[in-house]
N, C-alpha and C positions, 0 to 999 in steps of 0.2 A: 505494499500499500504504500500511496504516495506521503501521506499525511508522518506514517511510520519512518520513513527514510529521511522524512526532513527533521523527524526530533533526533535521530542519528548522526544527522550532520553529515551524511551520505552527498558526494559530490554531485552526484548522476541526478539527485532529487531536484537542482535546480535545472539542470539541462530536462530533465522528464516536463517540468512545471514550463520549459520555456516551448518544448516540443508543444504542447498542450494549449497555451493559452498566445502566445506572441502573436500569431494571426488575428485573434479575435479581439485581443487589446489594440493592435494598430489597427484595426479597423476603428473600433470603438474611439480612439484617441484622432485619428484623422476627423471624425464625425464633430469631437468636440470642438477641437483648435482649427478645423478649416486649415489643417496645412499638412501633408506627409513630411515635411522636414522638423518640422517641429514634434509631431507624432513620433516620429522615428527616437526623436532624441529624450522624448519623455515616456518613451519605451525601456529604453535602457535607466533612467531613473527610477521606473517604476520595478526593476528587476534589483536594482542596487536594495532598492529598500526590501523585496520578498526577501533577499540575500539577508537582509539584517533582522528580520520580525520572523524567519524561519522556525523559530519555535513558536511564537504563535500563531502562525498559519498551521503547526503541524496541529494546534489543538482546534482549531475553527471547528466550527457545526459545520459549516458550508464552503468549503475552500474555493469553490468559485466565485461565490460572493464576495470572498474576503477579499481575492486578487481584484476583481472589477473596483473594490471600496478603495482599494490601494491606487489605483489607475485612475480613477474617478478625484481621489481628495488631490494627486500629484497635478494634475491640470490647470486647476487655479492659480496652482504656485508659479507654473510657469509662467504664464499668462502675467501674473503681476512682475515678477522680473523681467519679461520680456517689454513690458510697458515701461519701466522703471529706466532700462537699458535704451531705449532710444522710441520713435513714435510710432504709433501702430501702424503697420504695415496694410496693405490690401491683403486680402484674404487670399491665400494660395487656392484657387479653384480646383486642382488634379486633387483633391481628399477623395473626390469621388469616380469610381471607374465604371464608364459608360462605354456601350459597344463604341465599338471601334469605327466611327464614322464622321467625314468631316460636317456631317447636319448641325446645322443649328437648332432644332430641338434639343438636342443631348447637351448644349452647352447652357440654355435656358433652363433645363433641367436642374442643372449643377449651380447653377447661378441662384435659382430659386429657394433651392433647397440651403445653401450657404444665409440667406436670409430669412430663413427661419427662427425662431428663438433655440439658443441651445438645448433646454429642455423637450421642444417638441423635434429636434431635428437628431437628437441621439435613437429617441425611442424608433423614429421612421425606420432610419438608418439600421439601429438592430434589429429590427421585426421583418423588413423587407430585405435589407442586402444580406443580414447575417443570419436570418430564418430561425431568429428568437420566437419563443411563445411568449404571449403575455403573462403568463406566470415567472417565466425565465427572466424576463427582463425588469420585471417586478424586484425579483430576488436582488439581480445584479444592484439595482438604483435605490433599493431599499424603500420603496414605494410599494402602496396600493394597488394592486390589479388594476382598480377602477382608477386611479389617477394617472397608471400607465395611459390605458385604454381613450381615457379623457384627450392625453396629450398627444396620441397619436392621431384619434378623430379631427381634433380642432388644425393639427399640422397638415393632415392630408386635405383639409376644408380650405385650407392655405394656398396650399399646393395647387389644388384645384382651381381656385381665384389666380392664381399668377399664371397657371398655364390653359386656361380655357381658349385660348385662341391659336394655342398652337397644338398641331397633329403631331402625336408621339409614334 
């Protein structure tokens, strides 16, 4: 078991955590930060924190939720540090992978997603692009399922309004 390996300080445990969670965490962080470069940097910081907290992780009731909580807590700190270091730059819209085609609707979808509030955007990306259930998302975000469903519904409605004149 992964948590037992963490408790024993088995070096392979962190590698297993990376294999299991890195791709999903990267997608989540891209959604939150709207930048693939920032997401990659924060992902590294998340795994540094995971190594430091490996004994707490070993005792966690839900390992996956704890890992997502670390990522979710690390992202705002990164944003604050970036704002202090320099002016906020335009959102890097390469954080969402859309079908490779030069069509305008894909770019408009990406831009529309970037304009959604973070709370709605993260739920939509986790639900649609990471195929997570509302139950899983509510566990990751430590929110009631009804709140997650509402954020999804309101975000999808905003997307529909923003994109209603575009055929995808």
